[in-house]
Each structure stands twice: as C-alpha cells, then as structure tokens.
DRENDO-1510 file (C-alpha; in Angstrom, 1 decimal, always signed):
<recs>
REC; n; res; u; v; w
REC; 1; MET; +0.0; +0.0; +0.0 .
REC; 2; ALA; +1.3; +3.5; -0.9 .
REC; 3; ASN; +2.2; +6.0; +1.8 .
REC; 4; GLN; -0.8; +8.2; +2.3 .
REC; 5; LEU; +0.0; +11.9; +2.4 .
REC; 6; ASN; -1.3; +14.3; +5.2 .
REC; 7; SER; -2.6; +17.2; +3.1 .
REC; 8; LEU; -4.6; +20.2; +4.3 .
REC; 9; GLN; -7.0; +22.2; +2.2 .
REC; 10; ILE; -7.6; +26.0; +2.7 .
REC; 11; GLN; -10.5; +25.5; +5.2 .
REC; 12; GLU; -8.3; +23.7; +7.7 .
REC; 13; ILE; -5.4; +26.1; +7.1 .
REC; 14; MET; -7.7; +29.0; +7.9 .
REC; 15; ALA; -8.8; +27.2; +11.1 .
REC; 16; LEU; -5.2; +27.0; +12.2 .
REC; 17; LEU; -3.8; +30.4; +11.1 .
REC; 18; PRO; -5.4; +33.8; +12.0 .
REC; 19; HIS; -4.2; +35.3; +8.7 .
REC; 20; ARG; -6.7; +36.3; +6.0 .
REC; 21; TYR; -6.5; +37.9; +2.6 .
REC; 22; PRO; -4.3; +39.5; +1.5 .
REC; 23; PHE; -1.9; +38.1; +4.2 .
REC; 24; LEU; -2.7; +34.4; +4.2 .
REC; 25; LEU; +0.2; +33.1; +2.2 .
REC; 26; ILE; -0.3; +29.3; +2.3 .
REC; 27; ASP; -2.7; +28.0; -0.4 .
REC; 28; ARG; -2.4; +24.3; +0.4 .
REC; 29; VAL; -0.4; +21.8; +2.5 .
REC; 30; LEU; +0.8; +18.9; +0.4 .
REC; 31; ASP; +2.2; +16.8; +3.2 .
REC; 32; TYR; +3.3; +17.0; +6.8 .
REC; 33; THR; +4.7; +14.7; +9.5 .
REC; 34; PRO; +4.0; +16.1; +13.0 .
REC; 35; GLY; +7.2; +17.0; +14.8 .
REC; 36; GLU; +9.3; +16.6; +11.7 .
REC; 37; SER; +8.4; +18.5; +8.5 .
REC; 38; LEU; +5.8; +20.1; +6.3 .
REC; 39; THR; +5.5; +20.9; +2.6 .
REC; 40; ALA; +3.1; +23.6; +1.4 .
REC; 41; VAL; +2.3; +25.6; -1.7 .
REC; 42; LYS; +2.0; +29.4; -2.3 .
REC; 43; ASN; +0.8; +30.2; -5.8 .
REC; 44; VAL; +2.0; +33.7; -6.8 .
REC; 45; SER; -0.5; +35.6; -8.9 .
REC; 46; VAL; -0.1; +38.9; -10.7 .
REC; 47; ASN; -3.5; +39.9; -9.1 .
REC; 48; GLU; -1.9; +40.1; -5.6 .
REC; 49; PRO; -2.1; +43.7; -4.3 .
REC; 50; ILE; +1.6; +43.8; -3.5 .
REC; 51; PHE; +2.4; +44.0; -7.2 .
REC; 52; THR; +0.9; +47.4; -7.7 .
REC; 53; GLY; +3.9; +48.8; -5.9 .
REC; 54; HIS; +6.6; +46.1; -5.9 .
REC; 55; PHE; +7.4; +46.9; -8.7 .
REC; 56; PRO; +4.9; +48.2; -11.2 .
REC; 57; ASN; +7.0; +47.5; -14.3 .
REC; 58; MET; +8.9; +44.5; -13.0 .
REC; 59; PRO; +6.7; +42.6; -10.5 .
REC; 60; ILE; +8.8; +40.7; -7.9 .
REC; 61; PHE; +7.3; +39.0; -4.9 .
REC; 62; PRO; +9.0; +40.6; -1.8 .
REC; 63; GLY; +11.6; +38.5; +0.1 .
REC; 64; VAL; +10.0; +39.5; +3.4 .
REC; 65; LEU; +6.7; +37.8; +2.2 .
REC; 66; ILE; +8.6; +34.7; +1.2 .
REC; 67; LEU; +9.9; +34.5; +4.8 .
REC; 68; GLU; +6.4; +35.2; +6.1 .
REC; 69; ALA; +5.1; +32.3; +4.0 .
REC; 70; LEU; +7.8; +30.0; +5.5 .
REC; 71; ALA; +6.8; +31.3; +9.0 .
REC; 72; GLN; +3.2; +30.5; +8.3 .
REC; 73; ALA; +4.2; +27.0; +7.3 .
REC; 74; THR; +6.1; +26.6; +10.6 .
REC; 75; GLY; +3.0; +27.7; +12.5 .
REC; 76; ILE; +0.9; +25.1; +10.8 .
REC; 77; LEU; +3.5; +22.4; +11.6 .
REC; 78; GLY; +3.6; +23.6; +15.2 .
REC; 79; PHE; -0.2; +23.3; +15.5 .
REC; 80; LYS; -0.2; +19.9; +13.9 .
REC; 81; THR; +2.6; +18.7; +16.2 .
REC; 82; VAL; +1.1; +19.6; +19.6 .
REC; 83; THR; -1.8; +17.5; +20.8 .
REC; 84; GLU; -3.3; +20.0; +23.2 .
REC; 85; ARG; -3.8; +23.6; +22.6 .
REC; 86; SER; -6.1; +26.4; +23.5 .
REC; 87; ASP; -8.2; +28.5; +21.1 .
REC; 88; ASN; -6.2; +31.6; +22.0 .
REC; 89; GLU; -2.8; +30.0; +21.2 .
REC; 90; LEU; -0.6; +31.3; +18.4 .
REC; 91; TYR; +2.8; +30.8; +17.0 .
REC; 92; LEU; +4.4; +34.2; +16.7 .
REC; 93; PHE; +7.3; +34.9; +14.4 .
REC; 94; ALA; +10.3; +35.4; +16.8 .
REC; 95; ALA; +13.5; +35.5; +14.8 .
REC; 96; ILE; +15.2; +34.8; +11.4 .
REC; 97; ASP; +18.8; +33.7; +11.0 .
REC; 98; ASP; +20.9; +33.1; +7.9 .
REC; 99; ALA; +18.2; +34.2; +5.4 .
REC; 100; ARG; +19.4; +33.9; +1.8 .
REC; 101; PHE; +17.7; +34.9; -1.4 .
REC; 102; LYS; +18.9; +33.1; -4.5 .
REC; 103; LYS; +16.5; +34.1; -7.2 .
REC; 104; PRO; +13.5; +36.5; -7.7 .
REC; 105; VAL; +10.0; +35.1; -7.4 .
REC; 106; VAL; +7.6; +36.5; -10.0 .
REC; 107; PRO; +3.9; +36.1; -10.9 .
REC; 108; GLY; +3.1; +32.7; -12.3 .
REC; 109; ASP; +5.6; +31.0; -10.0 .
REC; 110; GLN; +4.5; +28.3; -7.6 .
REC; 111; MET; +6.5; +28.3; -4.5 .
REC; 112; ILE; +7.0; +25.0; -2.7 .
REC; 113; LEU; +7.6; +25.7; +1.0 .
REC; 114; GLU; +9.5; +23.1; +2.9 .
REC; 115; VAL; +10.0; +23.5; +6.6 .
REC; 116; LYS; +11.7; +21.1; +9.0 .
REC; 117; PHE; +11.5; +21.1; +12.8 .
REC; 118; LEU; +14.9; +21.4; +14.5 .
REC; 119; LYS; +14.2; +21.9; +18.2 .
REC; 120; GLU; +12.0; +23.3; +20.9 .
REC; 121; ARG; +13.1; +25.0; +24.1 .
REC; 122; ARG; +10.9; +26.9; +26.5 .
REC; 123; ASN; +8.1; +27.3; +24.0 .
REC; 124; ILE; +10.5; +28.7; +21.3 .
REC; 125; TRP; +10.5; +26.4; +18.3 .
REC; 126; LYS; +13.3; +26.5; +15.7 .
REC; 127; PHE; +12.8; +25.4; +12.1 .
REC; 128; TYR; +14.8; +25.4; +8.9 .
REC; 129; GLY; +12.9; +26.4; +5.8 .
REC; 130; GLU; +13.3; +26.6; +2.0 .
REC; 131; ALA; +11.2; +28.1; -0.7 .
REC; 132; LYS; +11.6; +26.5; -4.1 .
REC; 133; VAL; +10.4; +27.3; -7.6 .
REC; 134; ASP; +10.7; +24.7; -10.2 .
REC; 135; GLY; +12.9; +22.6; -7.9 .
REC; 136; GLN; +15.4; +25.4; -7.3 .
REC; 137; VAL; +15.9; +27.1; -3.9 .
REC; 138; VAL; +14.8; +30.7; -4.1 .
REC; 139; CYS; +15.1; +31.4; -0.3 .
REC; 140; SER; +16.3; +29.6; +2.8 .
REC; 141; ALA; +16.4; +30.6; +6.4 .
REC; 142; GLU; +16.3; +29.4; +10.0 .
REC; 143; LEU; +13.1; +30.6; +11.6 .
REC; 144; MET; +12.1; +30.8; +15.2 .
REC; 145; CYS; +8.5; +30.9; +16.5 .
REC; 146; ALA; +7.2; +31.5; +20.0 .
REC; 147; ARG; +4.3; +29.4; +21.1 .
REC; 148; ARG; +2.1; +31.9; +23.1 .
REC; 149; GLU; -1.3; +32.2; +24.5 .
REC; 150; LEU; -2.9; +35.5; +23.9 .
</recs>
C-alpha cells in the first residue's frame, strides 16, 4: 500500500492560522509529519495587491513575504505537532537567522515551501525552511516561532 499523504485544504489552514486575505500566504499543505516537516504551496498571482507597488513595471514577490510564507508554514507544523492547545494560542514569528535569497519570485511561479522542525526549548520552536520554484531554492532561512497564549 502506498504511503498516504497528510494534506490540508484551505479551510483547515484557515482554522489553524489567524491570517486572512491578503496576508494568508499558504494555499495548500501537500504533506506533513507532526514534529518533523511540512511541505506547502504558495501560488504567486499577478493579481496580488503587493504587485501594484513592488514593482509596477517588474513585479517581484517581496523577500519578506517569502519569509512570512515560510513562517506561516512553521505555524501550521507547530499546531499539527502539539496534541493539546487552547483556542487563544498562536505561534508568533520570533526570529530569522541566515536568510538567503537566491532568485526572484515572479507572478506565475508556484513556491513549494518546505520546513523542518529542528528543536523546541521553553516554547521557542526552531525550524529550517526553504522556498523552491521549479525545484530550485529561491530562499532559505532558520526561523524561530514563539508558542504563546494571547
């Protein structure tokens, strides 16, 4: 029997993350293993409001939003990893280390976001993430999220 993937559609993603249009940057989760890794998709469309100003004649998806998409993927992995959580709990973006941008992301690209859990200490979770387009890494970083009750 083939290995069954743990995928999430947009309704479950929206139940886990507080973000909404235009700031929800995860379109679908392709697969995840709680406590280990998650692979998600962000489809980049020319219709996104960011492209009216970044940049009008040469639309490039901002690097900070690529990092935010990776951070949202870590939040989903965090929520799918813990077995008990309250309705007021969030994973807040705490830090970025060693962020690298290798290639611009443009409308029409599909970013595959891959995040791996590295460690947790005192409710600070550390992850490694890569965003890829057509199999090539466009961004990589270590991301830290703080598990907090608001």
